[in-house]
C-alpha positions as CSV (number, residue, x, y, z in Angstrom):
1,M,-0.1,-0.2,-0.1
2,M,1.0,3.2,-0.9
3,N,0.7,7.3,0.1
4,L,1.5,8.4,-2.6
5,D,2.9,12.1,-3.8
6,I,2.5,12.8,-7.0
7,G,5.0,15.7,-6.6
8,H,8.0,14.4,-5.5
9,Y,7.3,11.1,-8.0
10,A,6.7,13.3,-10.7
11,A,10.5,15.0,-9.7
12,R,12.1,11.9,-9.1
13,N,11.4,9.9,-12.0
14,N,10.7,12.6,-15.2
15,E,7.0,11.9,-15.6
16,S,3.7,12.2,-13.9
17,A,2.1,9.2,-11.7
18,L,-0.6,8.8,-13.4
19,G,0.7,6.1,-15.0
20,M,1.6,4.4,-11.7
21,M,-2.4,5.3,-9.9
22,K,-3.4,3.4,-13.3
23,K,-1.4,0.3,-13.3
24,Y,-1.7,0.2,-8.7
25,P,-5.2,1.6,-8.6
26,D,-5.6,-1.1,-5.5
27,K,-2.7,0.1,-3.6
28,I,-3.2,3.8,-3.1
29,L,-4.4,4.5,0.4
30,S,-3.6,8.4,0.1
31,L,-2.7,11.1,-2.3
32,H,-0.4,14.3,-1.9
33,L,-1.7,16.5,-3.9
34,K,1.2,19.0,-5.3
35,D,2.7,20.2,-8.6
36,R,6.0,20.5,-9.2
37,K,8.2,20.4,-12.6
38,F,10.1,17.2,-13.5
39,K,13.9,16.7,-12.7
40,T,14.7,18.1,-16.0
41,N,12.9,21.1,-16.1
42,G,14.7,21.8,-12.0
43,A,11.9,20.2,-9.8
44,A,10.8,23.2,-8.5
45,N,7.6,23.2,-6.6
46,M,5.1,25.5,-8.6
47,P,1.8,26.9,-8.3
48,F,-1.3,24.0,-9.3
49,G,-1.3,24.2,-13.1
50,Q,2.3,25.2,-13.5
51,G,4.2,22.4,-12.4
52,D,4.5,18.8,-14.4
53,S,2.7,16.4,-11.8
54,A,-0.7,16.7,-14.0
55,V,-2.6,17.6,-10.9
56,A,-6.1,18.2,-13.2
57,E,-5.3,14.6,-14.8
58,I,-5.0,12.9,-11.5
59,L,-7.8,14.1,-10.0
60,Q,-10.1,13.4,-13.2
61,Y,-9.0,10.1,-12.9
62,M,-9.6,9.9,-9.3
63,K,-13.2,10.7,-10.2
64,K,-13.4,8.7,-12.8
65,I,-12.8,5.3,-11.2
66,K,-15.0,7.2,-7.8
67,A,-11.8,6.8,-5.6
68,T,-12.7,6.9,-2.0
69,Y,-9.2,7.7,-0.8
70,P,-8.0,10.9,0.2
71,A,-6.0,13.8,-1.7
72,D,-4.7,16.7,0.3
73,I,-3.3,19.5,-1.0
74,E,0.1,20.2,-0.5
75,L,1.1,24.0,-0.4
76,E,4.9,23.4,-1.2
77,Y,5.7,26.6,-3.5
78,R,7.0,29.9,-2.5
79,V,4.2,32.0,-1.5
80,P,3.5,35.1,-3.8
81,K,4.3,38.2,-2.6
82,G,1.1,39.9,-1.3
83,S,-0.6,36.6,-0.8
84,D,-0.8,34.1,2.3
85,A,-0.6,30.0,2.5
86,V,-4.7,30.8,3.3
87,K,-4.8,32.6,0.3
88,E,-2.9,29.9,-2.0
89,V,-4.5,26.8,-0.2
90,A,-7.8,28.1,-1.5
91,R,-6.7,29.1,-4.9
92,C,-5.6,25.3,-4.8
93,L,-8.7,24.2,-4.2
94,E,-10.1,26.0,-7.1
95,F,-8.2,24.9,-9.2
96,C,-9.0,21.0,-8.2
97,K,-12.9,22.5,-8.3
98,K,-12.4,23.3,-11.9
99,A,-10.1,20.3,-13.0
100,L,-13.5,18.1,-11.8
101,A,-16.1,20.2,-12.7
């Protein structure tokens, strides 16, 4: 069983975790959502939608298979000047809602 961090997976493997999720759908206990660049792109944590982790596609896959495991938002990118952690998590949540609409 695994607690899959899609950002770490993308940064380490230079690919989205979506293939892993499709290959082992019954092995996932929980998911950590964050967007991150592939190692070949610098491996930086990014605002949702700006990295290589395929956050929207992963959420759509979870919806398609009716996944029941939790997926938590991890705020690990640098909070932009003029914002704060609460606003940034709200932006991440809005991204997730739009991805699932």
